[in-house]
C-alpha positions as CSV (number, residue, x, y, z in Angstrom):
1,M,125.9,-22.6,17.6
2,E,122.2,-24.1,16.8
3,R,119.1,-22.1,16.3
4,R,115.8,-23.5,17.0
5,K,112.5,-21.9,16.5
6,V,110.4,-20.7,19.6
7,Q,106.7,-22.3,19.6
8,L,103.4,-21.4,21.0
9,T,101.6,-24.2,22.9
10,G,98.0,-23.3,23.8
11,T,97.4,-19.5,24.4
12,S,100.3,-19.3,26.8
13,T,103.6,-21.6,26.5
14,Y,106.2,-21.4,24.4
15,I,108.4,-24.7,24.1
16,V,111.5,-25.2,22.3
17,S,113.3,-28.3,21.4
18,L,116.3,-29.2,22.7
19,P,119.2,-30.5,20.8
20,K,119.5,-34.6,20.2
21,N,123.1,-34.9,20.4
22,W,123.3,-33.2,24.0
23,A,120.8,-34.9,25.5
24,K,122.2,-38.1,24.4
25,K,125.6,-36.6,25.5
26,I,124.2,-36.1,29.2
27,G,122.0,-39.1,29.6
28,L,118.7,-36.9,29.3
29,K,115.6,-39.1,28.8
30,A,112.1,-38.6,28.3
31,G,110.3,-37.5,31.7
32,D,113.5,-36.4,33.2
33,E,113.7,-32.7,34.7
34,V,115.9,-29.9,34.2
35,S,116.9,-26.6,35.5
36,I,116.4,-23.4,33.8
37,V,118.7,-20.3,35.5
38,D,117.2,-16.8,34.2
39,K,120.6,-15.2,34.2
40,L,121.3,-11.1,34.3
41,D,122.5,-10.5,30.4
42,G,119.0,-12.3,29.5
43,S,120.4,-15.6,28.5
44,L,119.0,-19.0,30.1
45,L,121.2,-21.7,32.0
46,L,119.8,-25.3,31.3
47,S,121.3,-27.7,33.5
48,P,120.3,-31.6,33.7
49,N,120.3,-31.6,37.8
50,T,119.2,-29.1,40.5
51,S,121.7,-30.3,42.9
52,G,125.5,-29.0,42.7
53,N,126.6,-32.2,44.6
54,N,125.7,-34.1,41.3
55,Y,128.3,-32.1,39.5
56,F,131.2,-35.0,40.1
57,F,134.4,-35.1,38.4
58,E,137.9,-36.3,39.1
59,E,141.4,-34.6,39.0
60,S,144.9,-36.2,38.8
61,I,148.2,-35.1,39.5
62,N,151.8,-37.1,38.5
63,V,154.1,-36.3,41.1
64,D,156.7,-37.0,38.6
65,D,156.1,-33.9,36.5
66,F,156.8,-31.6,39.8
67,K,160.9,-31.3,40.9
68,D,159.8,-28.5,42.9
69,I,157.9,-29.6,45.9
70,D,156.4,-26.2,46.5
71,L,155.0,-25.7,43.0
72,Y,153.6,-29.6,43.5
73,E,151.7,-28.0,46.7
74,R,150.4,-25.1,45.0
75,V,149.2,-27.5,42.4
76,L,147.5,-29.8,44.9
77,I,145.9,-26.4,46.5
78,A,144.7,-25.3,43.3
79,K,142.9,-28.7,42.2
80,Y,140.9,-28.8,45.7
81,L,140.2,-24.9,44.6
82,N,138.6,-26.5,41.4
83,G,136.1,-28.2,43.8
84,P,136.5,-32.1,42.4
85,K,135.3,-35.0,44.5
86,I,138.2,-37.3,44.2
87,I,142.0,-36.2,43.6
88,R,144.6,-39.1,42.1
89,I,148.4,-38.4,43.2
90,N,150.2,-40.9,40.8
91,S,153.9,-41.5,40.5
92,K,155.5,-44.2,38.1
93,G,157.9,-45.5,41.0
94,P,157.1,-45.2,44.9
95,I,156.2,-41.4,46.0
96,S,158.9,-40.2,47.6
97,P,158.6,-39.9,51.5
98,E,159.6,-36.0,51.2
99,Y,156.3,-35.4,48.8
100,R,154.0,-38.0,50.9
101,K,154.8,-35.9,54.2
102,R,154.1,-32.8,52.7
103,T,151.0,-34.7,50.8
104,L,149.5,-35.6,54.2
105,K,150.5,-32.0,55.9
106,R,148.5,-30.1,53.3
107,V,145.6,-32.5,53.2
108,H,145.1,-31.9,56.8
109,R,144.7,-28.2,56.3
110,L,142.3,-28.7,53.3
111,L,138.7,-28.4,55.1
112,G,136.7,-31.8,54.6
113,V,139.7,-33.7,52.8
114,E,140.4,-37.4,53.6
115,I,143.1,-40.2,52.0
116,I,140.7,-42.8,51.0
117,E,143.6,-45.1,49.7
118,E,147.3,-44.9,50.0
119,Y,149.8,-47.0,48.2
120,E,153.3,-46.9,47.1
121,N,152.8,-45.0,44.0
122,K,149.2,-43.7,44.6
123,I,147.4,-41.4,47.0
124,V,143.5,-40.6,46.6
125,L,141.8,-38.2,47.9
126,Q,138.5,-37.6,48.5
127,D,136.8,-34.0,49.4
128,L,133.3,-35.2,51.8
129,T,132.2,-31.4,52.2
130,S,129.0,-30.4,50.8
131,F,127.9,-27.3,49.4
132,E,124.8,-27.6,51.2
133,E,126.2,-27.8,54.5
134,L,128.0,-24.4,54.7
135,S,127.0,-21.3,53.1
136,I,129.2,-18.8,51.7
137,G,128.1,-16.4,54.8
138,K,128.2,-18.6,57.4
139,V,131.8,-19.6,56.3
140,I,132.7,-15.7,55.9
141,R,131.4,-14.8,59.5
142,R,133.4,-18.0,61.2
143,L,136.5,-16.1,59.5
144,F,135.3,-13.0,60.8
145,L,135.0,-14.2,64.4
146,L,138.5,-16.1,64.2
147,T,140.5,-13.3,63.1
148,S,138.6,-11.3,65.6
149,S,139.7,-13.5,68.6
150,M,143.4,-13.5,66.8
151,H,143.3,-9.3,67.3
152,K,141.9,-9.7,70.8
153,T,144.5,-12.5,72.0
154,I,147.5,-10.0,70.9
155,M,145.8,-7.2,72.8
156,T,145.4,-9.4,75.4
157,S,148.8,-10.4,75.4
158,M,150.5,-7.0,75.3
159,I,148.7,-6.5,78.9
160,D,149.6,-9.4,80.4
161,N,153.4,-9.6,78.7
162,K,152.5,-13.3,77.3
163,S,153.5,-14.1,73.8
164,P,149.9,-14.8,71.8
165,L,152.4,-16.7,69.2
166,E,151.0,-20.5,69.7
167,E,147.4,-19.7,70.5
168,V,147.5,-17.1,67.3
169,T,149.3,-19.5,64.8
170,N,146.9,-22.5,65.4
171,Q,143.8,-20.1,64.8
172,E,145.3,-19.2,61.5
173,E,145.4,-22.8,60.5
174,V,141.4,-22.6,61.2
175,V,141.2,-19.7,58.9
176,D,143.5,-21.0,56.1
177,R,141.0,-24.0,55.9
178,L,138.1,-21.6,55.9
179,Y,139.5,-19.3,53.6
180,F,140.1,-22.5,50.9
181,L,136.6,-23.6,51.3
182,A,135.2,-20.3,50.8
183,I,137.1,-19.9,47.4
184,K,136.3,-23.3,46.5
185,Q,132.7,-22.4,47.1
186,L,132.7,-19.4,45.0
187,K,134.9,-21.1,42.1
188,G,132.0,-23.7,42.3
189,G,129.5,-21.1,41.8
190,L,131.1,-19.7,38.7
191,R,131.2,-23.1,37.2
192,N,127.7,-24.6,38.1
193,P,125.4,-21.8,38.9
194,M,123.1,-24.5,40.8
195,V,125.7,-24.1,43.6
196,L,125.2,-20.4,44.2
197,K,121.4,-21.1,45.3
198,Q,123.1,-23.6,47.6
199,I,125.8,-21.3,48.9
200,G,123.3,-18.7,49.5
201,I,124.7,-15.6,47.0
202,R,123.5,-14.5,43.7
203,E,126.0,-14.4,40.3
204,Q,126.8,-10.4,40.5
205,E,128.0,-11.2,44.4
206,I,130.8,-13.6,43.6
207,I,133.2,-11.1,43.2
208,D,132.5,-9.0,46.2
209,F,132.3,-11.8,48.6
210,Y,135.9,-13.1,46.9
211,A,137.2,-9.6,48.0
212,V,136.2,-9.8,51.1
213,T,137.2,-13.5,51.8
214,R,140.9,-12.4,50.3
215,S,140.8,-9.1,52.6
216,I,140.1,-11.4,55.6
217,E,142.9,-13.6,55.1
218,R,145.3,-11.2,54.0
219,I,144.0,-9.4,57.9
220,S,144.9,-12.7,59.8
221,D,148.6,-12.9,57.8
222,H,148.9,-9.6,59.3
223,L,148.0,-10.5,62.8
224,V,150.6,-13.2,62.7
225,M,153.1,-11.2,61.6
226,I,152.2,-8.9,64.9
227,A,152.3,-12.0,67.3
228,R,155.8,-12.9,65.8
229,N,156.8,-9.2,66.4
230,W,155.5,-9.2,69.7
231,D,156.9,-12.4,70.8
232,T,160.7,-11.3,69.6
233,I,159.9,-8.3,71.8
234,L,159.1,-10.6,74.7
235,Q,161.6,-12.6,74.1
236,E,164.4,-10.3,74.1
237,E,163.4,-8.6,77.0
238,L,163.1,-5.0,75.4
239,E,161.6,-2.6,77.3
240,C,158.2,-1.7,75.6
241,P,155.5,1.0,76.5
242,T,152.3,-0.6,75.8
243,E,149.6,1.4,76.4
244,Q,149.9,3.7,73.3
245,L,150.2,0.0,70.9
246,Y,147.2,-1.1,72.5
247,E,145.3,1.9,72.1
248,L,146.2,1.7,68.3
249,G,145.4,-2.1,68.1
250,Q,142.0,-1.6,70.0
251,E,140.7,1.1,67.6
252,T,142.0,-0.7,64.4
253,L,139.8,-3.7,65.8
254,E,136.7,-1.8,66.3
255,I,137.0,-0.1,62.5
256,Y,137.4,-3.9,61.4
257,S,134.5,-5.2,63.6
258,T,132.4,-2.5,62.1
259,A,133.0,-2.6,58.5
260,F,132.5,-6.3,58.8
261,K,129.5,-5.8,60.3
262,S,128.5,-3.4,57.3
263,L,128.5,-6.2,55.1
264,F,125.2,-8.0,56.4
265,S,123.6,-4.9,57.5
266,R,124.1,-2.9,54.4
267,D,124.5,0.2,56.1
268,L,126.7,2.8,53.6
269,K,126.9,5.4,56.2
270,E,128.8,3.3,58.6
271,A,131.1,1.7,55.8
272,N,131.9,5.2,54.8
273,G,133.0,6.0,58.0
274,Q,135.3,3.3,58.1
275,I,137.2,4.3,55.1
276,L,137.5,7.8,56.2
277,K,139.2,6.5,59.5
278,K,142.3,5.6,57.6
279,E,143.5,8.9,57.9
280,E,142.8,8.7,61.4
281,I,144.8,5.7,62.1
282,R,147.8,7.1,60.3
283,H,147.6,10.2,62.3
284,M,147.5,7.8,65.2
285,I,150.8,5.9,64.6
286,N,152.6,9.6,63.5
287,E,151.5,11.1,66.8
288,K,151.7,8.3,69.4
289,I,153.8,5.2,67.7
290,E,156.4,7.1,65.6
291,P,158.2,8.9,68.9
292,I,158.6,5.9,70.4
293,I,160.1,4.0,67.8
294,S,162.5,6.8,67.4
295,S,163.7,6.6,70.7
296,S,163.7,3.3,71.1
297,T,166.7,0.5,70.6
298,T,167.5,-0.7,67.0
299,K,165.9,-3.8,67.9
300,L,162.7,-2.7,69.4
301,A,161.9,0.0,67.1
302,V,162.4,-2.6,64.2
303,N,159.6,-4.9,65.9
304,L,157.8,-1.9,66.9
305,A,157.7,-0.4,63.4
306,A,156.5,-3.6,61.9
307,I,153.8,-4.3,64.3
308,A,152.6,-0.5,63.6
309,A,152.7,-1.3,59.5
310,S,150.8,-4.5,60.4
311,L,147.9,-2.4,62.3
312,E,147.7,0.0,59.4
313,R,147.5,-2.5,56.7
314,I,144.4,-4.4,58.7
315,V,142.8,-1.0,58.8
316,D,143.5,-0.7,55.1
317,Y,141.9,-4.5,54.2
318,S,139.2,-3.4,56.7
319,A,138.4,-0.3,54.1
320,D,138.2,-2.6,51.4
321,I,135.9,-4.5,52.6
322,A,133.7,-1.5,53.2
323,E,134.1,-0.8,49.7
324,V,132.6,-3.8,48.9
325,V,129.7,-2.9,51.1
326,I,129.3,0.6,49.0
327,N,129.5,-1.4,46.0
328,R,127.0,-4.0,47.1
329,G,124.6,-1.5,48.1
330,I,124.5,0.8,44.7
331,K,124.4,-3.0,42.9
332,T,121.3,-3.5,44.6
333,K,119.6,-0.5,44.0
334,E,120.4,-1.3,40.3
335,T,118.6,-4.7,40.4
């Protein structure tokens, strides 16, 4: 750690010199501009540029290090979430068809990533997305609209006795792509505070938006589970009374929608009301769904119980979003 004395120039300007070695290392020259961020802990963050897009770096993966293809895919996702512009995938020998196929499949589900070079022993990926193009608020709103659409599709299918599985699964793929983009944005904000301005949030909001994004992604997972169980009920041609199930689904969607809307309206009373409704949903399941499950055949009972459990979990995640609303309200008053 270096210590520098603050000097007064004129009558109102304080100046401090910059370490010469640091300036040379980052290529800072006389006349260049730097950005200064006033952080919550009272410290100042000095940056040689104002653009998060100039924070260019590369990541690399050696395929030979992975005998487990699932681990390889998880590492590839982790590299993407770090926010590099280039990811180089290398191998001493030819990359196996299995690993190449898995790479292409994963790239298709990572928003903005394109293959710019492909050889026998090398694949080069480039991330074409820009932090300035989509704020985190826009990404999260899009995630909410997609998951709400998935939920409505399932509810409609219960009335029409049609399978929602294909449509819901396709929508879930888009949710995954946006979810990874949101996490990449938030990690970029942690690494480089210049990014925070571009994605439209403050440093103290990163954890809150991560929690909301994670809750929405989990809701998406449970909607896919519901679609699969309902598809099984239809495929097995099981007699299923849908009125109570539809009512439960609609109540769940209303709680989720209201909790999410309160995130941006900052309505603490409305958010708290959705948390309190958790017990109402549990009571509704016990009173209206459990008797149906108890009197159903084993196959139907298993699928109905799974659907009810997923709807209950969606309410739990909606309540988690509402908790974030209350936490944000308190933080706003404090700051």
